[in-house]
DODREN-926707 format. One record per residue (C-alpha): residue in three letters; x, y, z. Coordinates in Angstrom, 3 decimals, always signed. Example, Ala and Ser with C-alpha at 12.3 -4.5 7.8 and 13.67 -1.06 7.14 Angstrom:
BEGIN
NODE:resn:x:y:z
NODE:Ala:+12.300:-4.500:+7.800
NODE:Ser:+13.670:-1.060:+7.140
//
This chain:
BEGIN
NODE:resn:x:y:z
NODE:Met:+110.809:+131.102:+73.214
NODE:Ile:+107.235:+131.815:+71.792
NODE:Leu:+104.005:+132.014:+73.448
NODE:Ile:+100.905:+130.749:+71.682
NODE:Leu:+97.990:+132.226:+73.740
NODE:Asp:+95.019:+129.528:+72.705
NODE:Leu:+91.673:+130.772:+71.997
NODE:Gly:+90.380:+127.026:+71.669
NODE:Ser:+90.820:+125.170:+68.617
NODE:Lys:+92.829:+122.714:+67.025
NODE:Phe:+94.863:+125.539:+64.969
NODE:Ser:+97.062:+125.910:+68.207
NODE:Arg:+98.252:+122.548:+68.294
NODE:Phe:+99.207:+122.646:+64.591
NODE:Leu:+100.658:+126.073:+65.284
NODE:Gly:+103.103:+124.649:+68.418
NODE:Arg:+104.338:+121.476:+66.235
NODE:Arg:+105.251:+123.800:+63.227
NODE:Ile:+107.191:+126.513:+65.436
NODE:Arg:+109.084:+123.427:+67.116
NODE:Glu:+109.520:+122.035:+63.740
NODE:Ser:+111.774:+125.241:+63.079
NODE:Gln:+113.606:+124.683:+66.304
NODE:Val:+112.276:+127.385:+68.346
NODE:Tyr:+110.403:+126.286:+71.727
NODE:Cys:+107.166:+127.186:+72.329
NODE:Glu:+104.532:+126.671:+75.088
NODE:Ile:+100.558:+126.591:+74.405
NODE:Val:+98.658:+128.391:+77.380
NODE:Pro:+95.073:+129.362:+77.670
NODE:Tyr:+93.685:+132.427:+76.058
NODE:Asn:+93.337:+134.047:+79.786
NODE:Tyr:+96.689:+133.199:+81.118
NODE:Ser:+97.387:+136.327:+82.952
NODE:Val:+99.919:+139.409:+81.921
NODE:Asp:+101.934:+138.699:+84.993
NODE:Lys:+102.738:+135.111:+84.052
NODE:Ile:+103.321:+135.853:+80.552
NODE:Arg:+105.735:+138.501:+81.283
NODE:Ala:+107.560:+135.966:+83.912
NODE:Lys:+108.084:+133.705:+80.993
NODE:Arg:+110.001:+136.267:+79.085
NODE:Pro:+108.763:+135.256:+75.469
NODE:Glu:+110.332:+136.565:+72.668
NODE:Gly:+107.083:+136.696:+70.878
NODE:Ile:+103.218:+135.994:+71.101
NODE:Ile:+101.033:+134.352:+68.935
NODE:Ile:+97.170:+134.682:+69.673
NODE:Ser:+95.614:+131.578:+67.733
NODE:Gly:+92.215:+130.672:+67.374
NODE:Gly:+89.700:+129.304:+64.554
NODE:Ile:+85.820:+129.394:+64.841
NODE:Pro:+84.467:+131.765:+67.252
NODE:Thr:+82.851:+130.840:+70.238
NODE:Asp:+80.160:+132.040:+72.947
NODE:Val:+83.235:+131.979:+75.698
NODE:Val:+85.694:+133.646:+73.743
NODE:Ser:+85.063:+137.223:+72.553
NODE:Val:+86.881:+140.682:+72.425
NODE:Lys:+86.443:+141.048:+75.833
NODE:Thr:+88.445:+137.789:+76.682
NODE:Leu:+91.840:+139.099:+76.144
NODE:Asp:+93.563:+141.359:+78.585
NODE:Arg:+94.634:+144.490:+76.607
NODE:Glu:+97.820:+144.849:+78.568
NODE:Ile:+99.363:+141.937:+76.086
NODE:Phe:+99.520:+144.432:+73.660
NODE:Gln:+101.693:+146.822:+75.937
NODE:Leu:+104.314:+144.341:+76.875
NODE:Asp:+106.717:+145.694:+73.890
NODE:Val:+106.666:+142.189:+72.366
NODE:Pro:+105.950:+140.859:+68.692
NODE:Ile:+102.375:+139.455:+68.416
NODE:Leu:+101.047:+137.636:+65.438
NODE:Ser:+97.389:+137.229:+65.719
NODE:Ile:+95.787:+134.430:+63.611
NODE:Gly:+92.071:+133.465:+62.473
NODE:Tyr:+89.642:+134.325:+65.477
NODE:Gly:+92.697:+135.598:+67.226
NODE:Ala:+93.307:+138.247:+64.244
NODE:His:+89.306:+139.269:+64.819
NODE:Ile:+89.968:+139.994:+68.581
NODE:Thr:+92.944:+142.017:+67.953
NODE:Asn:+91.491:+144.160:+65.181
NODE:Glu:+88.330:+145.165:+67.234
NODE:Ile:+90.306:+145.623:+70.691
NODE:Tyr:+92.216:+148.493:+68.468
NODE:Gly:+88.764:+149.593:+67.330
NODE:Gly:+88.407:+147.657:+64.018
NODE:Ile:+85.239:+145.470:+62.778
NODE:Ser:+85.703:+142.263:+61.357
NODE:Thr:+83.070:+140.075:+59.509
NODE:Glu:+82.239:+136.420:+60.820
NODE:Ser:+81.773:+133.673:+58.524
NODE:Ser:+78.308:+131.809:+58.690
NODE:Thr:+79.829:+128.642:+56.796
NODE:Asn:+83.452:+128.109:+58.337
NODE:Asp:+84.270:+127.101:+54.860
NODE:Tyr:+88.127:+126.864:+54.616
NODE:Glu:+90.185:+125.759:+51.642
NODE:Phe:+93.184:+126.893:+49.794
NODE:Lys:+92.723:+130.652:+48.438
NODE:Glu:+94.925:+132.953:+46.523
NODE:Ile:+95.817:+135.682:+48.733
NODE:Glu:+97.879:+138.878:+47.555
NODE:Val:+100.453:+140.296:+49.977
NODE:Asp:+102.681:+143.306:+50.385
NODE:Arg:+106.147:+142.349:+49.807
NODE:Gly:+107.228:+145.133:+51.691
NODE:Cys:+106.054:+143.708:+54.731
NODE:Ile:+108.614:+141.709:+56.836
NODE:Leu:+106.015:+138.894:+57.377
NODE:Phe:+105.970:+138.084:+53.783
NODE:Asn:+109.752:+138.729:+53.197
NODE:Gly:+111.273:+136.423:+50.567
NODE:Leu:+107.581:+135.141:+48.959
NODE:Asp:+105.710:+135.783:+45.733
NODE:Glu:+102.930:+138.619:+45.545
NODE:Arg:+100.318:+135.902:+45.317
NODE:Leu:+100.224:+133.139:+47.858
NODE:Ser:+97.862:+129.955:+48.234
NODE:Leu:+96.888:+130.111:+52.022
NODE:Trp:+94.171:+128.553:+53.989
NODE:Leu:+91.433:+130.604:+54.484
NODE:Asp:+87.541:+130.907:+55.075
NODE:Asp:+86.977:+134.078:+52.797
NODE:Gly:+83.569:+134.965:+55.231
NODE:Tyr:+86.422:+136.104:+57.837
NODE:Val:+87.727:+139.381:+56.833
NODE:Phe:+88.700:+142.763:+58.146
NODE:Arg:+85.568:+145.355:+57.497
NODE:Asp:+87.494:+148.450:+58.820
NODE:Ile:+91.227:+148.780:+60.176
NODE:Pro:+91.913:+150.520:+63.044
NODE:Lys:+94.082:+153.488:+63.252
NODE:Gly:+97.558:+152.955:+63.173
NODE:Phe:+97.296:+149.787:+61.111
NODE:Lys:+97.452:+149.332:+57.321
NODE:Ser:+96.427:+146.288:+54.846
NODE:Ile:+99.239:+143.701:+54.196
NODE:Ala:+97.028:+141.170:+52.593
NODE:Thr:+93.810:+140.707:+50.538
NODE:His:+91.860:+138.290:+48.747
NODE:Ser:+89.198:+139.095:+45.965
NODE:Asn:+89.646:+142.833:+47.245
NODE:Lys:+88.789:+142.198:+51.003
NODE:Val:+91.428:+142.877:+53.736
NODE:Val:+92.567:+139.685:+55.310
NODE:Gly:+96.011:+140.868:+57.005
NODE:Ile:+96.959:+143.960:+58.784
NODE:Glu:+100.111:+145.246:+60.109
NODE:Asp:+101.220:+147.998:+62.974
NODE:Gly:+104.475:+147.781:+61.920
NODE:Arg:+105.959:+150.358:+64.253
NODE:Asn:+104.650:+148.060:+67.463
NODE:Lys:+105.377:+145.145:+65.614
NODE:Ile:+101.682:+143.643:+65.690
NODE:Tyr:+100.410:+141.561:+63.051
NODE:Gly:+96.890:+139.980:+62.394
NODE:Val:+96.120:+137.471:+59.516
NODE:Lys:+92.761:+135.844:+58.777
NODE:Phe:+94.359:+132.973:+57.374
NODE:His:+96.058:+129.826:+58.708
NODE:Pro:+99.843:+129.658:+57.938
NODE:Glu:+100.116:+126.818:+60.230
NODE:Ile:+98.250:+124.166:+57.968
NODE:Glu:+100.761:+121.527:+57.333
NODE:Ser:+100.730:+121.570:+53.595
NODE:Ser:+100.993:+125.068:+53.328
NODE:Arg:+104.795:+125.896:+52.316
NODE:Asp:+104.114:+129.634:+51.713
NODE:Gly:+102.495:+129.443:+55.252
NODE:Gly:+105.345:+127.673:+56.779
NODE:Lys:+107.949:+130.631:+55.338
NODE:Ile:+105.280:+133.338:+57.065
NODE:Ile:+105.859:+131.557:+60.511
NODE:Asp:+109.674:+131.704:+60.089
NODE:Asn:+109.595:+135.079:+59.132
NODE:Phe:+107.709:+135.853:+62.301
NODE:Leu:+110.213:+133.690:+64.331
NODE:Phe:+113.533:+134.993:+62.981
NODE:Lys:+113.057:+138.220:+61.170
NODE:Ile:+110.650:+139.960:+63.631
NODE:Cys:+111.232:+138.217:+66.765
NODE:Asn:+115.006:+137.182:+66.181
NODE:Cys:+114.732:+134.062:+67.563
NODE:Asp:+117.692:+131.301:+67.603
NODE:Arg:+117.263:+127.811:+66.384
NODE:Lys:+118.090:+126.279:+69.707
NODE:Trp:+115.356:+123.843:+70.238
NODE:Asn:+116.807:+120.397:+69.763
NODE:Met:+116.600:+117.080:+71.068
NODE:Glu:+120.090:+116.508:+71.868
NODE:Glu:+120.142:+119.899:+74.135
NODE:Phe:+116.912:+118.330:+75.494
NODE:Ile:+118.267:+114.999:+76.748
NODE:Lys:+121.433:+117.291:+77.723
NODE:Asp:+119.251:+119.666:+79.966
NODE:Ser:+116.631:+116.940:+81.125
NODE:Val:+119.762:+114.858:+82.381
NODE:Lys:+120.917:+117.417:+84.354
NODE:Tyr:+117.749:+118.911:+85.510
NODE:Ile:+116.980:+115.098:+86.724
NODE:Lys:+119.988:+114.785:+88.582
NODE:Asp:+119.183:+118.075:+90.473
NODE:Gln:+115.991:+117.274:+91.460
NODE:Val:+116.176:+113.657:+92.569
NODE:Gly:+119.866:+113.638:+93.595
NODE:Asn:+121.116:+110.579:+95.312
NODE:Arg:+117.603:+109.203:+95.846
NODE:Lys:+115.479:+106.638:+93.962
NODE:Ala:+112.593:+107.196:+91.941
NODE:Leu:+109.969:+104.959:+90.701
NODE:Cys:+108.953:+104.881:+87.000
NODE:Ala:+105.534:+103.808:+85.985
NODE:Leu:+106.463:+101.660:+83.046
NODE:Ser:+103.931:+100.576:+80.749
NODE:Gly:+106.169:+99.460:+77.581
NODE:Gly:+104.930:+102.077:+75.561
NODE:Val:+106.959:+104.756:+73.518
NODE:Asp:+106.305:+107.225:+76.121
NODE:Ser:+107.188:+105.572:+79.400
NODE:Ser:+110.104:+103.474:+77.812
NODE:Val:+111.627:+106.874:+76.608
NODE:Ala:+111.079:+108.621:+79.803
NODE:Ala:+112.588:+105.379:+81.727
NODE:Val:+115.398:+105.285:+79.713
NODE:Leu:+116.160:+109.049:+80.175
NODE:Val:+115.875:+108.933:+83.862
NODE:His:+118.059:+105.815:+83.950
NODE:Lys:+120.594:+107.844:+82.139
NODE:Ala:+120.758:+110.610:+84.964
NODE:Ile:+120.341:+108.374:+88.148
NODE:Gly:+121.198:+104.541:+86.836
NODE:Glu:+120.216:+102.091:+89.256
NODE:Asn:+118.519:+104.734:+91.811
NODE:Leu:+115.624:+104.171:+88.974
NODE:Ile:+112.954:+101.439:+89.977
NODE:Cys:+110.841:+100.629:+87.043
NODE:Val:+107.293:+99.312:+88.332
NODE:Phe:+105.027:+97.902:+85.545
NODE:Val:+101.424:+97.272:+86.930
NODE:Asp:+99.433:+94.674:+85.215
NODE:His:+96.069:+96.150:+85.888
NODE:Gly:+94.260:+93.298:+84.116
NODE:Leu:+93.475:+95.646:+80.937
NODE:Leu:+96.737:+94.725:+79.188
NODE:Arg:+96.548:+93.360:+75.301
NODE:Lys:+97.227:+89.549:+75.031
NODE:Asn:+101.080:+88.486:+75.909
NODE:Glu:+101.631:+91.856:+76.611
NODE:Arg:+102.955:+91.460:+80.275
NODE:Lys:+105.521:+88.934:+79.156
NODE:Gln:+106.644:+91.165:+76.469
NODE:Val:+107.268:+94.078:+78.566
NODE:Glu:+109.319:+91.866:+81.291
NODE:Glu:+111.350:+90.115:+78.522
NODE:Ile:+112.426:+93.807:+76.897
NODE:Phe:+113.034:+95.807:+79.512
NODE:Arg:+114.557:+93.038:+81.943
NODE:Gly:+116.531:+91.571:+79.022
NODE:Gln:+117.450:+94.149:+76.595
NODE:Phe:+117.818:+97.452:+78.865
NODE:Asn:+118.777:+95.270:+82.008
NODE:Met:+116.686:+97.643:+84.248
NODE:Asn:+115.333:+97.001:+87.536
NODE:Leu:+112.243:+96.342:+86.952
NODE:Thr:+109.030:+94.775:+89.137
NODE:Thr:+105.892:+93.821:+88.165
NODE:Val:+102.818:+94.155:+90.167
NODE:Asp:+99.973:+91.779:+89.757
NODE:Ala:+96.845:+94.317:+90.369
NODE:Lys:+94.012:+92.776:+88.103
NODE:Asp:+91.823:+92.093:+90.878
NODE:Arg:+91.826:+95.567:+92.428
NODE:Phe:+91.464:+97.283:+89.224
NODE:Leu:+88.617:+95.151:+87.735
NODE:Ser:+86.503:+95.551:+91.594
NODE:Lys:+86.926:+99.368:+91.423
NODE:Leu:+86.012:+99.478:+87.755
NODE:Lys:+82.788:+97.243:+88.561
NODE:Gly:+79.641:+99.075:+87.531
NODE:Val:+81.210:+102.185:+85.885
NODE:Val:+80.264:+103.184:+82.560
NODE:Asp:+81.171:+106.751:+81.949
NODE:Pro:+84.696:+106.975:+80.101
NODE:Glu:+85.928:+110.109:+82.294
NODE:Gln:+85.154:+108.074:+85.430
NODE:Lys:+86.482:+104.963:+84.034
NODE:Arg:+89.893:+106.946:+83.278
NODE:Lys:+89.646:+109.044:+86.989
NODE:Ile:+89.509:+105.393:+88.708
NODE:Ile:+92.380:+103.891:+86.790
NODE:Gly:+94.454:+106.936:+87.123
NODE:Glu:+94.050:+106.941:+90.933
NODE:Glu:+94.773:+103.398:+91.465
NODE:Phe:+97.712:+103.658:+89.705
NODE:Ile:+99.086:+106.104:+92.073
NODE:Arg:+97.885:+103.874:+95.136
NODE:Val:+99.341:+100.828:+93.848
NODE:Phe:+103.031:+103.210:+93.278
NODE:Glu:+102.318:+104.431:+96.907
NODE:Glu:+102.332:+101.053:+98.307
NODE:Glu:+105.717:+100.393:+96.284
NODE:Gln:+107.499:+103.039:+97.867
NODE:Lys:+106.302:+102.173:+101.299
NODE:Arg:+107.955:+98.758:+100.441
NODE:Leu:+111.050:+100.442:+99.518
NODE:Asp:+113.452:+103.047:+101.389
NODE:Asp:+114.184:+106.913:+100.251
NODE:Ile:+111.780:+107.331:+97.273
NODE:Asp:+110.140:+110.664:+96.904
NODE:Tyr:+109.437:+110.423:+93.057
NODE:Leu:+107.104:+109.244:+90.481
NODE:Ile:+108.402:+109.248:+86.661
NODE:Gln:+105.279:+109.353:+84.439
NODE:Gly:+105.850:+109.513:+80.532
NODE:Thr:+103.388:+112.417:+80.344
NODE:Ile:+103.555:+114.083:+76.921
NODE:Tyr:+102.509:+117.504:+75.472
NODE:Pro:+99.342:+116.188:+73.877
NODE:Asp:+97.964:+114.652:+76.971
NODE:Val:+98.311:+117.789:+78.658
NODE:Ile:+96.435:+119.853:+76.089
NODE:Glu:+93.854:+117.431:+75.591
NODE:Ser:+93.120:+117.025:+79.242
NODE:Gly:+92.665:+121.018:+79.552
NODE:Met:+94.483:+123.755:+80.745
NODE:Asp:+93.917:+125.418:+84.088
NODE:Gly:+91.598:+122.528:+85.276
NODE:Lys:+89.189:+122.652:+82.473
NODE:Val:+88.828:+119.357:+80.421
NODE:Ala:+89.399:+120.348:+76.788
NODE:Val:+88.934:+116.765:+74.925
NODE:Lys:+89.227:+114.043:+77.508
NODE:Ser:+91.061:+113.354:+80.906
NODE:His:+94.371:+111.415:+80.661
NODE:His:+94.808:+108.984:+83.390
NODE:Asn:+97.940:+110.552:+83.996
NODE:Val:+96.935:+114.230:+83.910
NODE:Gly:+93.273:+114.414:+84.783
NODE:Gly:+93.247:+111.174:+87.064
NODE:Leu:+95.757:+112.039:+89.603
NODE:Pro:+94.535:+112.296:+93.258
NODE:Lys:+95.198:+115.307:+95.125
NODE:Asp:+96.205:+113.694:+98.402
NODE:Met:+98.883:+111.459:+96.843
NODE:Asn:+102.322:+111.556:+98.742
NODE:Leu:+104.808:+110.992:+95.586
NODE:Lys:+106.172:+114.107:+93.708
NODE:Ile:+105.495:+113.647:+90.289
NODE:Leu:+108.256:+114.142:+87.526
NODE:Glu:+107.520:+114.301:+83.777
NODE:Pro:+110.565:+114.753:+81.704
NODE:Leu:+108.546:+114.596:+78.640
NODE:Arg:+105.872:+116.726:+79.478
NODE:Gln:+106.534:+119.486:+76.948
NODE:Leu:+107.644:+117.014:+74.075
NODE:Phe:+105.213:+116.458:+70.977
NODE:Lys:+104.815:+112.389:+69.926
NODE:Asp:+107.558:+112.846:+67.158
NODE:Glu:+109.812:+114.499:+69.428
NODE:Val:+109.753:+111.884:+72.022
NODE:Arg:+110.434:+109.136:+69.101
NODE:Glu:+113.350:+111.575:+68.114
NODE:Val:+114.638:+111.403:+71.815
NODE:Gly:+114.383:+107.720:+71.809
NODE:Arg:+116.429:+106.928:+68.825
NODE:Leu:+119.182:+109.458:+70.233
NODE:Leu:+119.111:+107.651:+73.625
NODE:Gly:+119.764:+104.264:+71.753
NODE:Ile:+116.453:+102.841:+71.976
NODE:Ser:+115.561:+100.156:+69.331
NODE:Glu:+113.038:+100.914:+66.379
NODE:Glu:+110.633:+98.402:+67.979
NODE:Ile:+109.969:+100.164:+70.854
NODE:Val:+110.473:+103.560:+69.253
NODE:Glu:+108.169:+102.956:+66.625
NODE:Arg:+105.562:+100.882:+68.811
NODE:Gln:+102.060:+101.850:+68.328
NODE:Pro:+100.406:+104.112:+71.213
NODE:Phe:+98.817:+102.451:+73.920
NODE:Pro:+96.643:+104.498:+76.455
NODE:Gly:+97.425:+103.975:+80.025
NODE:Pro:+93.787:+103.158:+81.080
NODE:Gly:+94.435:+100.010:+78.438
NODE:Leu:+91.992:+98.177:+77.323
NODE:Gly:+89.634:+99.987:+80.099
NODE:Ile:+88.640:+102.665:+77.406
NODE:Arg:+88.493:+100.137:+74.440
NODE:Val:+85.450:+98.179:+76.269
NODE:Leu:+82.710:+100.896:+76.371
NODE:Gly:+80.485:+100.764:+79.073
NODE:Glu:+80.932:+98.793:+81.984
NODE:Val:+84.307:+96.600:+81.908
NODE:Thr:+83.891:+92.832:+82.802
NODE:Glu:+86.262:+89.980:+82.435
NODE:Glu:+84.218:+88.398:+79.368
NODE:Lys:+84.233:+91.856:+77.396
NODE:Leu:+88.069:+92.113:+78.315
NODE:Lys:+88.847:+88.348:+76.502
NODE:Ile:+86.636:+89.012:+73.726
NODE:Val:+88.703:+92.362:+73.015
NODE:Arg:+92.146:+90.565:+73.764
NODE:Glu:+91.455:+88.157:+71.111
NODE:Ala:+89.917:+90.032:+68.415
NODE:Asp:+92.924:+92.581:+68.889
NODE:His:+95.227:+89.932:+68.596
NODE:Ile:+93.558:+88.649:+65.434
NODE:Tyr:+93.588:+92.268:+63.907
NODE:Arg:+97.267:+92.649:+64.660
NODE:Asp:+98.398:+89.582:+63.487
NODE:Glu:+96.513:+89.965:+59.760
NODE:Ile:+97.866:+93.379:+59.559
NODE:Lys:+101.457:+91.955:+60.131
NODE:Lys:+100.796:+89.206:+58.028
NODE:Ala:+99.669:+91.312:+54.984
NODE:Gly:+102.778:+93.941:+55.624
NODE:Trp:+100.637:+96.893:+56.555
NODE:Gln:+102.255:+96.993:+60.239
NODE:Asp:+104.524:+99.744:+59.059
NODE:Arg:+102.085:+101.469:+57.094
NODE:Ile:+99.686:+102.184:+59.966
NODE:Trp:+100.270:+104.483:+62.889
NODE:Gln:+97.954:+103.253:+65.094
NODE:Tyr:+95.366:+100.342:+64.816
NODE:Phe:+93.097:+98.404:+67.272
NODE:Val:+89.704:+96.911:+68.299
NODE:Ala:+87.166:+98.557:+70.143
NODE:Leu:+84.017:+96.926:+71.879
NODE:Pro:+80.690:+99.074:+71.635
NODE:Asp:+78.219:+97.998:+74.485
NODE:Ile:+76.009:+96.906:+71.929
NODE:Gln:+74.704:+93.181:+70.914
NODE:Thr:+73.015:+92.583:+67.651
NODE:Val:+70.981:+90.043:+65.721
NODE:Gly:+73.289:+87.383:+63.594
NODE:Val:+73.015:+83.824:+62.109
NODE:Thr:+75.808:+81.394:+62.993
NODE:His:+75.524:+77.912:+61.717
NODE:Gly:+71.741:+78.457:+60.695
NODE:Lys:+71.209:+79.480:+64.305
NODE:Arg:+70.154:+83.172:+65.602
NODE:Thr:+72.560:+84.784:+67.532
NODE:Tyr:+72.339:+87.955:+69.501
NODE:Thr:+76.073:+88.893:+70.659
NODE:Tyr:+78.848:+91.919:+70.376
NODE:Thr:+80.107:+93.864:+67.660
NODE:Ile:+83.551:+94.601:+67.234
NODE:Ala:+84.530:+98.100:+65.614
NODE:Leu:+88.220:+98.172:+63.796
NODE:Arg:+90.121:+101.418:+64.072
NODE:Ala:+93.219:+102.109:+61.755
NODE:Val:+94.627:+105.747:+61.787
NODE:Asn:+97.639:+107.391:+60.468
NODE:Ser:+99.125:+110.466:+62.376
NODE:Ile:+102.572:+112.463:+63.125
NODE:Asp:+101.851:+113.357:+66.970
NODE:Gly:+98.648:+112.262:+67.839
NODE:Met:+96.941:+115.644:+67.759
NODE:Thr:+95.042:+115.048:+64.310
NODE:Ala:+94.406:+111.582:+62.544
NODE:Gln:+93.298:+110.329:+59.078
NODE:Trp:+91.609:+107.016:+58.929
NODE:Val:+93.614:+104.348:+56.656
NODE:Lys:+92.108:+102.919:+53.583
NODE:Ile:+93.128:+99.176:+54.309
NODE:Pro:+92.177:+97.270:+51.481
NODE:Leu:+88.695:+95.591:+51.273
NODE:Asp:+89.885:+91.950:+51.017
NODE:Leu:+92.128:+92.319:+54.206
NODE:Leu:+89.353:+94.080:+55.952
NODE:Glu:+87.218:+90.754:+54.762
NODE:Lys:+89.630:+88.541:+56.387
NODE:Ile:+89.997:+90.178:+59.707
NODE:Ser:+86.401:+90.191:+60.008
NODE:Thr:+85.915:+86.668:+59.056
NODE:Arg:+88.694:+85.501:+61.478
NODE:Ile:+87.129:+87.645:+64.064
NODE:Thr:+83.420:+86.236:+64.066
NODE:Asp:+84.999:+82.485:+63.439
NODE:Glu:+87.286:+82.856:+66.518
NODE:Val:+85.419:+84.647:+68.714
NODE:Pro:+82.022:+83.239:+69.214
NODE:Gln:+80.662:+86.273:+71.475
NODE:Val:+81.219:+88.456:+67.875
NODE:Asn:+78.953:+88.357:+65.258
NODE:Arg:+79.387:+91.431:+63.463
NODE:Val:+82.576:+93.540:+62.553
NODE:Val:+82.641:+97.313:+61.553
NODE:Tyr:+84.991:+99.653:+60.492
NODE:Asp:+85.790:+103.161:+61.559
NODE:Ile:+86.070:+105.750:+58.690
NODE:Thr:+86.233:+109.163:+61.004
NODE:Asn:+89.237:+111.289:+61.064
NODE:Lys:+90.589:+113.114:+64.019
NODE:Pro:+88.989:+115.599:+64.321
NODE:Pro:+85.881:+115.389:+64.715
NODE:Ser:+86.461:+112.308:+66.347
NODE:Thr:+89.443:+111.471:+68.754
NODE:Ile:+91.695:+108.552:+67.993
NODE:Glu:+90.102:+106.206:+70.777
NODE:Trp:+86.742:+105.652:+71.233
NODE:Glu:+86.663:+106.704:+74.871
//
């Protein structure tokens, strides 16, 4: 396995997926992960990954003992900056953060560039360069006569200022593979067939002959988790679908038909609309909403546990991006996911998360291998807190009704236009604002609906979709005609980053 020490940037996520694609297992851990913990994981190699420097992350951040573990180390971007300074070198810092593909000349005698041309196109901000190289290191890459790559070949320590993990960089992919297979001597053992085999054995060993509850939402992640656990423990799995009043239109009926009919699973539906909405009354902070929803989910499952016998475990469809975005070591990096940051400390159930180490595309592959239909495997992501985080501000019955109807129209028109397979995720959000409008010649002061549509592979990054203007016009017209509480529709054209996919 490869251990990625994350200095706090989007690049670590790109890197993790890129390594997994080469069938090598990797984990992303915080930059201050202890040397003892690193040693215990016995990695074949370490990658120190970072993008733009911050006030928090500095040369004093990394434990110098990391470089004495006798493990190959590749430091990238700001990770290379810190590595260089730890060994006594000096680096320059950019004031522009202007990344783009630049031509870089490399030393083909360096094993990192084995099989590559002398000149490569790589993602670089040429303001970040090595000014002075430490003793024992040599230059292995330059851009405009400035050093952007260094090597201590004897100790297998490498530092590069460019980012080889950027998805569209073919040269970069080969550089990463050279580090994995020629320097770290990794094997291509990470694949989803082996993952399923190992997971089934692990689940059987953990749960034994006892029963487990599965928090089933009907989404891709919880569905794959349910089928995987069902493969391991059969009828001892009891799926619980909680109708928290924050579902999309007709969603409860669809979930019940699929999992009772198609999968013939032991499914219990709990009607908990009133208790969730009561808890959310008056709450406007999105983080607080997520934590309330997360805790109330657990309370419902605890009640189901008491009603049944011999249940110790709660199965959740938590996946790796949830864990990363919720923060590591207790720090919220982007936002709390209800199934990660929202779990109460005094819960009685033991959590079992069989997909916790998988990216979204890996989850879909597992689903296909388990025989789950494309209808489910390719289903759009839907957050556990549901419409609770698509209604900005306080959640009320009126606002939920507006969002349900507008979202139903949006999805209906996208499907009619044949665009449903061209968009990874699309939904509506209800900002907590009202605007002036005119309907039938009379002044109105009602809500605005925001349309969101993005394409992504794993949810870590996303690009907004250029839906045809005539289709957007049709959607807007239907929403303002059929949902009387709405007089304005806007379209979100922001990528992730800088935004997230959801509005809260």
